[in-house]
C-alpha positions in Angstrom: -100.5 -138.4 64.9 -102.0 -141.5 66.5 -104.6 -139.1 68.3 -105.6 -137.7 65.0 -107.3 -141.0 63.9 -108.2 -142.7 67.4 -109.4 -141.7 70.5 -109.5 -143.8 74.0 -112.9 -145.2 75.0 -112.9 -145.6 78.8 -116.0 -147.8 79.1 -114.6 -150.2 76.3 -110.9 -150.0 77.5 -109.5 -149.6 73.7 -108.8 -146.8 71.2 -111.6 -146.7 68.7 -111.4 -145.0 65.1 -112.2 -141.2 65.6 -112.1 -139.7 62.2 -112.5 -136.0 61.3 -112.5 -136.2 57.8 -114.7 -138.4 55.5 -112.6 -141.4 54.5 -111.8 -140.3 50.8 -110.6 -137.2 52.1 -107.4 -139.1 53.5 -104.4 -140.0 51.4 -103.9 -143.6 50.2 -101.0 -143.7 52.7 -103.2 -142.4 55.6 -105.7 -144.9 55.0 -103.5 -147.7 54.9 -101.9 -146.6 58.2 -105.4 -146.0 59.8 -106.2 -149.4 58.6 -103.2 -151.2 59.9 -103.4 -149.3 63.4 -107.2 -150.7 63.6 -106.2 -154.2 62.9 -103.7 -154.0 65.5 -106.3 -152.6 68.0 -108.9 -154.9 66.7 -106.9 -157.9 67.3 -106.6 -157.1 70.8 -110.3 -156.8 71.4 -110.6 -161.0 72.0 -108.1 -160.5 74.9 -110.2 -157.3 76.4 -113.1 -159.6 76.2 -111.3 -162.4 78.2 -110.4 -160.2 80.8 -114.0 -158.8 81.2 -115.4 -162.3 81.2 -112.8 -163.5 84.0 -114.0 -160.2 86.1 -117.8 -161.6 85.5 -116.9 -164.8 86.5 -115.5 -163.6 89.6 -118.5 -161.6 90.3 -121.0 -164.3 89.6 -119.1 -166.3 92.2 -119.2 -163.6 94.9 -123.0 -163.3 93.7 -123.7 -167.0 94.6 -122.6 -166.5 98.3 -124.1 -163.2 98.7 -127.0 -163.3 101.0 -127.6 -159.4 101.4 -130.1 -158.1 98.7 -128.7 -154.7 98.2 -125.1 -156.3 97.6 -126.5 -158.8 95.2 -128.3 -156.1 93.5 -125.1 -154.4 93.3 -123.2 -157.6 91.7 -125.9 -158.1 89.5 -125.8 -154.5 87.9 -122.0 -154.6 87.6 -122.2 -158.1 86.0 -125.0 -156.2 83.4 -122.6 -153.7 82.7 -119.6 -155.7 82.1 -121.8 -158.1 79.6 -123.1 -154.8 77.9 -119.3 -153.7 77.2 -118.5 -157.3 76.0 -121.5 -157.1 73.5 -120.3 -153.6 72.0 -116.8 -155.1 72.1 -117.8 -157.9 69.8 -119.8 -155.6 67.6 -116.3 -153.4 67.0 -114.5 -156.7 66.5 -117.0 -157.8 63.9 -117.1 -154.3 62.1 -116.0 -154.4 58.5 -112.4 -154.2 58.5 -112.2 -152.9 55.0 -113.3 -149.4 54.1 -114.1 -148.0 50.7 -115.2 -144.6 49.2 -118.3 -144.9 50.6 -118.0 -146.3 54.2 -115.4 -145.3 57.2 -115.1 -146.5 60.5 -117.4 -144.2 63.1 -116.2 -143.7 66.6 
């Protein structure tokens, strides 16, 4: 049943809402279950960000001591991608946690 409302995003490392119906087409009980599950997932986003920040810090430390230009470029690229993921996670974390008849969480 969980997979009816959420799908795993490999890039972000979390489940995201993936609703197949308009929000108002779900029963009140379904809406409450979806919101409850989303709040649980959403609550774990800061931990995911912390893990990614740790990885960025490690890669920055490697970059500080890297003299090979190609490897430096690779590390820079990896750091930029991780920063982009963090940005996207913050967007999802800040997304409106309440849904009404005219809004829904998009995946």
